[in-house]
C-alpha positions in Angstrom: 0.1 0.3 0.2 1.8 3.7 -1.0 0.9 6.9 0.1 1.7 9.4 -3.0 2.2 13.4 -2.0 3.0 16.0 -3.8 4.7 18.2 -0.9 8.0 16.7 0.0 10.6 20.3 -0.9 12.0 22.5 1.7 9.0 24.3 3.7 9.0 26.7 5.7 8.3 24.6 8.9 11.3 22.5 8.5 12.4 24.4 12.1 9.9 22.2 13.9 11.2 18.8 12.0 14.9 19.3 14.3 14.6 20.5 17.6 18.4 20.3 18.6 21.1 22.1 16.5 22.9 18.7 15.4 23.4 17.5 12.0 21.1 15.3 10.2 21.3 12.0 8.1 20.9 12.8 3.8 20.0 9.0 2.8 20.7 8.4 -0.7 18.6 6.3 -2.7 17.8 3.5 -5.8 14.3 3.2 -6.4 13.0 2.0 -2.6 16.6 0.5 -1.8 18.5 2.8 0.4 22.4 2.9 -1.4 24.1 5.0 1.8 23.6 7.4 4.0 25.5 10.0 5.3 25.9 12.2 8.6 25.9 15.6 6.8 26.4 19.2 8.4 23.9 22.2 7.8 27.3 23.5 5.5 26.6 20.0 3.4 29.9 18.6 4.6 30.0 14.7 5.1 30.7 11.4 5.9 29.2 8.5 5.5 26.9 6.8 8.7 29.2 3.2 9.7 27.4 0.9 12.1 29.9 0.1 14.7 32.5 -2.8 13.7 30.9 -2.1 10.2 33.4 -1.4 7.4 32.0 1.2 4.7 32.1 -2.2 1.7 29.8 -4.3 4.7 27.8 -1.3 5.2 26.6 0.2 2.4 27.1 -2.0 -0.8 25.5 -0.4 -3.4 27.6 2.7 -2.9 31.1 1.7 -4.9 29.0 1.5 -7.5 28.0 5.5 -7.5 30.5 6.8 -4.9 32.7 8.7 -7.7 28.9 9.8 -9.1 28.1 11.1 -6.1 31.9 12.9 -5.4 31.2 15.1 -7.8 28.3 15.7 -7.5 28.9 17.1 -4.5 31.6 18.9 -5.8 29.3 21.0 -8.3 26.8 22.1 -5.5 28.3 21.7 -1.9 29.8 25.4 -1.1 26.8 26.8 -4.0 24.3 28.7 -2.6 20.5 26.9 -3.9 17.5 28.1 -4.7 15.0 27.2 -2.2 11.3 26.5 -2.9 9.3 29.5 -3.8 12.4 31.0 -5.2 14.4 31.7 -1.9 17.9 31.0 -2.0 19.9 29.2 0.6 22.9 28.9 2.0 26.0 27.0 2.8 25.1 26.4 6.7 21.6 27.4 6.2 19.2 24.8 8.2 17.2 24.2 4.6 20.7 23.3 3.0 21.3 20.0 3.4 17.4 19.3 2.6 17.7 22.0 -1.1 20.3 19.8 -2.1 18.3 16.2 -1.2 16.1 18.1 -3.4 18.4 19.1 -5.8 19.9 15.1 -6.2 16.2 14.0 -6.4 15.5 15.7 -9.4 18.6 15.9 -11.0 16.8 11.9 -12.3 21.3 11.0 -12.8 21.7 7.2 -12.1 17.9 6.3 -10.6 18.7 8.5 -7.2 17.4 10.2 -5.0 17.4 11.5 -1.4 15.4 12.8 1.3 16.7 14.2 5.4 15.6 13.4 8.7 16.9 13.8 12.0 19.9 11.9 13.3 16.9 11.0 15.8 13.5 11.2 17.1 13.2 13.3 19.8 11.7 12.6 22.6 10.3 14.4 25.8 10.8 13.6 28.9 6.8 14.3 29.4 5.4 11.7 26.6 8.2 8.7 27.6 6.2 9.3 31.5 2.9 9.3 29.3 3.7 6.0 28.0 5.0 4.5 31.5 1.6 6.1 32.7 3.5 7.7 35.4 3.7 11.6 36.1 6.2 13.7 34.4 8.0 14.5 38.3 11.4 15.0 38.2 12.5 11.9 40.1 11.3 9.8 37.5 13.4 11.8 35.1 16.2 10.8 37.4 15.4 7.4 37.2 15.5 7.2 33.7 19.0 9.3 33.8 20.6 6.4 36.2 19.2 4.1 33.8 21.3 5.5 31.2 18.5 7.9 29.2 20.0 11.4 28.6 18.1 14.0 28.7 18.9 17.1 27.4 17.4 20.1 28.2 16.2 22.7 25.1 13.8 25.1 25.5 12.0 24.5 28.6 11.8 20.9 27.4 14.1 17.9 28.5 14.0 15.6 24.7 16.0 11.7 24.8 16.4 10.0 21.5 13.6 7.3 21.1 16.1 4.9 19.4 17.7 5.2 23.3 14.3 5.4 25.6 13.7 1.6 23.7 16.3 0.4 24.1 16.6 1.2 27.5 13.0 1.1 28.5 12.0 -1.6 26.2 10.5 -1.4 22.5 6.9 -1.7 24.3 7.4 1.1 26.2 8.9 2.6 22.9 5.5 2.1 21.5 3.3 3.3 23.2 4.5 7.0 23.3 2.2 9.5 20.6 4.2 11.3 18.6 3.4 15.4 16.8 3.1 16.2 13.6 6.7 17.9 13.8 8.0 14.7 15.1 6.3 12.2 12.8 7.4 14.3 9.6 11.3 14.0 10.9 11.0 10.7 10.6 9.6 11.1 7.6 11.3 13.6 6.1 8.7 15.9 5.1 7.1 18.7 6.4 4.5 18.2 9.7 1.5 19.5 7.0 2.7 16.3 5.1 3.1 13.9 7.7 -0.6 14.6 8.8 -2.2 14.0 5.8 -0.1 10.9 5.6 -0.7 9.1 8.6 -4.1 10.0 8.0 -4.6 8.6 4.1 -2.6 5.5 5.9 -5.4 5.4 8.9 -2.6 5.8 11.6 -3.6 9.1 13.2 -5.1 9.4 16.4 -7.2 13.0 16.4 -6.3 14.5 19.8 -7.4 18.2 21.4 -7.5 18.9 17.5 -4.3 18.0 16.7 -3.7 14.9 14.2 -0.8 12.3 16.7 0.3 8.4 16.2 1.8 6.4 18.9 5.7 5.0 17.9 4.3 1.8 17.3 2.1 2.7 14.5 4.6 5.0 12.6 7.7 2.7 13.2 5.3 0.8 10.0 5.0 3.1 8.0 8.0 3.3 5.3 9.4 5.8 2.5 10.0 4.2 -0.7 10.1 6.3 -3.1 10.3 10.8 -3.4 6.5 10.4 -3.1 6.0 7.3 -1.6 4.9 5.3 1.5 4.0 1.9 2.2 2.9 0.4 5.4 4.6 -3.2 6.8 2.4 -5.5 8.5 4.7 -6.4 10.8 3.0 -7.0 14.0 4.1 -4.1 16.0 1.7 -2.7 18.4 0.3 1.1 19.2 
């Protein structure tokens, strides 16, 4: 089952995609399969993301076939001012720069490659984790979680942690119950919040709460991006 959306290019909604200043993942795809994932700074500086203990060849076996092309392509565009949505100039270091590069690569249609950008983590708040546990978000609970290895980072009055760390520490059954807001869903899918809301509604994953569309992580992680404008829902039995 796939969903085709019409707006996956950079947008003014980008600020809510990345709640913490950080590099991003620049995901290069061929058709529906990942070729390589780069960890990219906002100026376009990048390096392949390697899982612990894996060489580049083992982590990304299809990368060698396109490595020289990508190197030449990056050399041509990185460092240049790019034209983003609404003909806005996007400069190296702008928070939209990696997303605009991804848009350029996708539009080039060369070697059947396309790309999209996601945060390096889905960030969730301490309050969201507490509610998933069915507990009140009191300081004592946060200290308890931190003693188990979850690092909460202060951010504009909230404490945020990487969802993957929460899952590894408290278990997938807890992480699956975390309710995610549109900007978090958008970050995971690599789109803007307005498009993310439309997608989860179309796939029947959405929950309406206080005039806002939300979705549990257990449902959202069944949804995968398989094309520049296409998404697919897997049936892997997760709950949420």
